[in-house]
C-alpha positions as CSV (number, residue, x, y, z in Angstrom):
1,M,0.0,0.0,0.0
2,K,1.4,3.4,-1.0
3,T,2.3,5.7,1.9
4,P,0.4,9.0,1.7
5,A,2.5,12.0,0.8
6,L,3.0,14.6,3.6
7,V,1.2,17.9,3.0
8,V,2.6,19.4,6.2
9,D,6.1,18.3,7.2
10,V,7.7,20.1,10.2
11,R,11.2,19.3,11.4
12,G,12.9,20.7,14.5
13,L,10.5,23.6,15.0
14,A,11.4,25.8,18.0
15,H,10.1,29.2,18.8
16,R,10.1,31.4,21.9
17,V,7.6,34.2,22.6
18,G,8.4,36.0,25.8
19,G,8.6,33.3,28.5
20,F,6.9,30.7,26.4
21,A,8.9,28.1,24.4
22,L,7.4,26.0,21.7
23,G,9.2,22.9,20.7
24,P,11.5,21.6,19.5
25,L,9.0,19.4,17.7
26,D,8.4,17.5,14.5
27,L,4.9,17.3,13.0
28,A,3.7,15.1,10.0
29,V,0.3,15.6,8.4
30,P,-0.4,13.2,5.4
31,E,-2.7,13.9,2.5
32,G,-6.3,12.9,3.0
33,S,-6.2,13.2,6.7
34,I,-7.8,15.3,9.5
35,T,-5.4,15.9,12.4
36,A,-6.8,17.1,15.7
37,L,-4.4,19.5,17.4
38,V,-5.3,19.3,21.1
39,G,-3.9,20.5,24.3
40,P,-4.7,22.7,27.4
41,N,-4.9,26.5,27.1
42,G,-1.5,27.9,26.7
43,A,0.0,24.7,25.3
44,G,1.0,26.4,22.1
45,K,-1.7,25.4,19.6
46,T,-2.4,28.9,18.2
47,T,1.3,29.7,18.1
48,L,2.0,26.6,16.1
49,L,-0.9,27.2,13.6
50,D,0.2,30.8,13.2
51,L,3.8,29.7,12.4
52,L,2.5,27.1,9.9
53,F,0.5,29.8,8.1
54,G,3.4,32.3,8.2
55,L,2.2,34.7,10.8
56,G,5.7,35.2,12.1
57,R,8.8,33.3,11.2
58,A,9.9,30.3,13.3
59,Q,13.2,31.0,14.9
60,H,14.5,27.4,14.4
61,G,13.5,24.4,12.2
62,R,12.0,23.8,8.9
63,I,8.3,24.0,7.8
64,E,7.4,22.5,4.5
65,I,3.8,22.7,3.2
66,A,2.7,21.1,-0.2
67,G,6.4,21.0,-1.2
68,L,6.9,24.7,-0.4
69,I,9.4,25.9,2.2
70,Q,7.9,28.4,4.7
71,S,11.1,30.5,5.0
72,R,11.4,30.8,1.2
73,D,7.9,30.5,-0.2
74,A,5.7,32.3,2.4
75,V,3.5,34.1,-0.1
76,A,2.9,31.0,-2.2
77,I,2.1,29.0,0.9
78,K,-0.6,31.5,2.0
79,R,-2.3,31.0,-1.4
80,R,-2.2,27.2,-0.9
81,I,-3.6,27.2,2.6
82,G,-7.0,28.0,4.0
83,F,-6.7,29.6,7.5
84,V,-9.4,30.2,10.1
85,S,-8.7,31.9,13.4
86,P,-10.7,33.8,16.0
87,D,-8.3,36.7,15.5
88,L,-9.3,37.2,11.8
89,G,-11.4,40.3,11.2
90,Y,-13.2,41.6,8.1
91,T,-14.9,44.7,9.5
92,T,-13.0,47.1,7.2
93,W,-15.0,46.0,4.2
94,G,-18.4,46.8,5.7
95,T,-20.5,44.0,4.3
96,V,-20.1,40.3,3.8
97,G,-20.3,40.7,0.0
98,S,-17.7,43.5,-0.1
99,A,-15.3,41.4,1.9
100,L,-15.7,38.4,-0.4
101,D,-15.4,40.5,-3.5
102,Y,-12.1,42.0,-2.2
103,L,-10.5,38.8,-1.0
104,K,-11.3,36.7,-4.1
105,G,-8.9,39.0,-6.0
106,F,-6.0,37.6,-4.2
107,Y,-6.8,34.0,-5.1
108,P,-6.8,32.9,-8.8
109,E,-8.2,29.5,-7.6
110,W,-11.3,31.2,-6.1
111,S,-14.6,29.5,-7.2
112,A,-17.6,31.8,-7.3
113,A,-20.0,28.8,-7.5
114,E,-18.4,27.2,-4.5
115,C,-18.5,30.5,-2.5
116,Q,-22.3,30.8,-3.2
117,R,-22.9,27.1,-2.2
118,L,-21.1,27.7,1.1
119,M,-23.0,30.9,1.7
120,D,-26.2,29.0,1.3
121,L,-25.0,26.2,3.4
122,F,-23.9,28.4,6.3
123,E,-26.8,30.8,5.8
124,L,-24.8,34.0,5.4
125,E,-26.1,36.8,3.2
126,R,-23.9,39.2,1.1
127,G,-25.7,42.3,2.4
128,K,-25.2,41.7,6.1
129,K,-23.0,44.2,7.9
130,I,-19.9,42.6,9.3
131,A,-20.0,44.8,12.4
132,G,-23.4,43.3,13.2
133,L,-22.4,39.6,12.8
134,S,-22.5,37.3,15.8
135,F,-19.3,35.5,16.7
136,G,-20.6,32.4,15.1
137,E,-21.4,34.3,11.9
138,K,-17.9,35.7,11.7
139,T,-16.6,32.2,12.1
140,R,-18.8,31.1,9.2
141,L,-17.4,33.9,7.0
142,S,-13.9,32.8,7.7
143,L,-14.8,29.2,6.8
144,I,-16.3,30.4,3.5
145,V,-13.2,32.3,2.6
146,A,-11.0,29.3,3.5
147,L,-13.2,26.7,1.6
148,A,-14.2,28.7,-1.5
149,R,-10.9,28.2,-3.3
150,D,-8.6,25.3,-4.3
151,T,-6.1,24.7,-1.5
152,D,-3.8,21.9,-0.3
153,A,-4.5,22.3,3.4
154,L,-6.7,23.9,6.0
155,L,-5.5,25.2,9.3
156,L,-8.4,25.8,11.6
157,D,-8.0,27.3,15.0
158,E,-11.1,26.7,17.2
159,P,-13.4,26.8,14.1
160,T,-16.4,25.5,16.1
161,T,-16.5,28.3,18.6
162,G,-19.8,30.1,18.3
163,L,-21.3,27.5,15.9
164,D,-24.6,25.9,16.7
165,V,-25.3,22.2,16.2
166,A,-26.3,22.6,12.6
167,G,-23.2,24.8,11.9
168,R,-20.8,22.2,13.4
169,R,-22.5,19.4,11.5
170,N,-22.1,21.3,8.2
171,L,-18.5,22.2,8.9
172,F,-17.6,18.5,9.7
173,A,-19.3,17.4,6.5
174,E,-17.3,19.9,4.5
175,L,-14.0,18.8,6.1
176,L,-14.7,15.2,5.3
177,R,-15.6,16.1,1.7
178,Y,-12.4,18.2,1.5
179,T,-10.1,15.3,2.6
180,E,-11.9,12.3,1.2
181,T,-12.9,13.7,-2.2
182,F,-10.0,15.9,-2.9
183,G,-7.2,14.2,-0.8
184,R,-6.3,17.4,1.0
185,A,-5.2,17.7,4.7
186,V,-6.7,19.5,7.7
187,V,-5.2,20.5,11.0
188,I,-8.0,21.5,13.4
189,S,-7.6,22.8,16.9
190,S,-10.5,22.5,19.3
191,H,-11.4,21.7,22.9
192,Q,-14.4,19.7,21.8
193,L,-12.7,16.2,22.2
194,G,-15.9,14.4,21.5
195,D,-16.3,16.0,18.2
196,L,-12.7,15.5,17.3
197,E,-12.7,11.8,18.2
198,R,-15.6,11.3,15.7
199,L,-14.1,13.5,13.0
200,A,-10.3,13.2,13.0
201,D,-8.2,10.2,12.1
202,R,-5.0,11.6,13.5
203,I,-4.1,13.5,16.7
204,A,-1.2,15.8,17.8
205,L,-1.2,16.5,21.5
206,L,0.6,19.5,22.8
207,S,1.4,20.2,26.4
208,R,3.6,23.1,27.7
209,G,4.9,23.7,24.2
210,K,6.0,20.1,23.6
211,L,4.4,17.6,21.3
212,V,3.8,14.7,23.7
213,A,2.0,12.3,21.2
214,Q,1.0,12.2,17.6
215,G,-0.3,9.6,15.2
216,E,-3.4,7.7,14.3
217,M,-6.3,8.5,16.7
218,D,-7.4,4.9,17.2
219,L,-3.9,3.6,17.8
220,L,-3.1,6.3,20.3
221,V,-6.2,5.5,22.4
222,E,-5.6,1.7,22.1
223,R,-2.0,2.2,23.3
224,F,-3.0,3.1,26.8
225,E,-5.0,1.3,29.6
226,Q,-6.0,2.3,33.1
227,W,-4.8,0.0,35.8
228,D,-5.9,-0.3,39.4
229,V,-3.0,-1.7,41.3
230,S,-1.8,-2.3,44.9
231,L,0.5,0.6,46.1
232,R,3.2,-1.9,46.8
233,A,3.6,-2.4,43.0
234,L,5.1,1.0,42.8
235,R,7.9,0.3,45.3
236,P,10.8,0.8,45.2
237,R,10.3,2.6,41.8
238,L,7.7,3.1,39.2
239,P,8.7,1.3,35.9
240,A,8.8,3.2,32.7
241,G,5.6,3.4,30.8
242,L,3.5,3.8,33.9
243,R,2.0,7.1,35.2
244,V,0.2,7.6,38.5
245,L,-3.2,9.2,38.0
246,A,-4.4,8.9,41.6
247,E,-3.7,7.2,45.0
248,D,-6.3,6.1,47.5
249,G,-5.4,4.2,50.6
250,S,-3.4,1.1,49.6
251,R,-4.3,1.3,45.9
252,A,-3.3,3.4,43.0
253,R,-4.7,4.2,39.6
254,L,-2.2,4.1,36.8
255,M,-2.0,5.0,33.1
256,A,-0.1,2.2,31.4
257,D,1.6,2.6,28.0
258,L,1.3,-0.9,26.4
259,T,4.0,-0.1,23.9
260,S,6.5,0.2,26.7
261,P,8.2,-2.8,28.4
262,G,7.8,-1.2,31.8
263,P,4.2,-2.4,32.6
264,A,5.3,-6.0,32.2
265,E,7.6,-5.6,35.2
266,L,4.6,-5.5,37.5
267,D,3.7,-8.6,39.4
268,P,0.3,-9.7,38.0
269,A,-0.8,-10.4,41.5
270,D,-0.6,-6.6,42.2
271,I,-2.9,-5.7,39.3
272,I,-6.4,-5.5,40.6
273,A,-8.2,-4.4,37.4
274,R,-7.5,-3.2,33.9
275,A,-9.7,-1.1,31.7
276,P,-9.5,0.7,28.3
277,M,-9.2,4.5,28.3
278,T,-11.2,7.1,26.4
279,L,-9.6,9.9,24.3
280,E,-10.5,12.3,27.1
281,E,-8.8,10.1,29.7
282,V,-5.7,9.7,27.5
283,Y,-5.6,13.5,27.0
284,L,-5.8,14.3,30.7
285,G,-3.2,11.7,31.6
286,L,-0.7,12.8,29.0
287,T,-1.1,16.5,29.8
288,G,-0.8,15.8,33.6
289,E,-4.1,17.3,34.4
290,L,-5.1,14.2,36.5
291,A,-1.9,14.1,38.4
């Protein structure tokens, strides 16, 4: 089976903003995939997406998107990427229609028919004043701008914020169409883990500026189990591949990485129970929020 080509290929990326350090990290996003970029607030998700799009230049490392090098081909990359962020604003152009008419001039690949289809889908009218749009309507406008043209990748920073149930459903259908029909790639940041678990086939988990896990969604979840063990199993040391989630009396709850040889060091007699973990539990365990 042919290995999918990488649409986004990041190597050794490191960047510091004030007291916050992102990386060093490597990130691989293959064609035809939806990668969920998840992590706590302040983990570096927005900083990473901004750097991928070219809002600022990474201090170290290499960013390659659709065969283009960010440090050399920044303008060309912006034409090949759809970008959605809560920080985008279109108020200068007055109305939705004026903003779309202005922006399409920058993109030779813009499709007027696709733009109209998306406006109907997201129920946005050309004559609406941008200053009067709700947060969700502004998000819809950003999505239309990103999806109304031929691109190689979409970078979406919290695109579901402000969207109602129908809006989220329509967005997810469009993202699946984008990847499955056209073989493009999506990187989507969101705190809605339930939505991402159903939508994405890959995951990249950031914590404190470090990429602590990435790969296929199903394989990552299957990699970990929750073990209830006797506390004596943790003495005199905790084997590699085991993380303490909680202690209660003479027992402890552990997160066990089944790809590590460490869990096999425990005496089976000390293991009281084993159970699979959900994506949310894996997320909380890897980011240390259960510790």
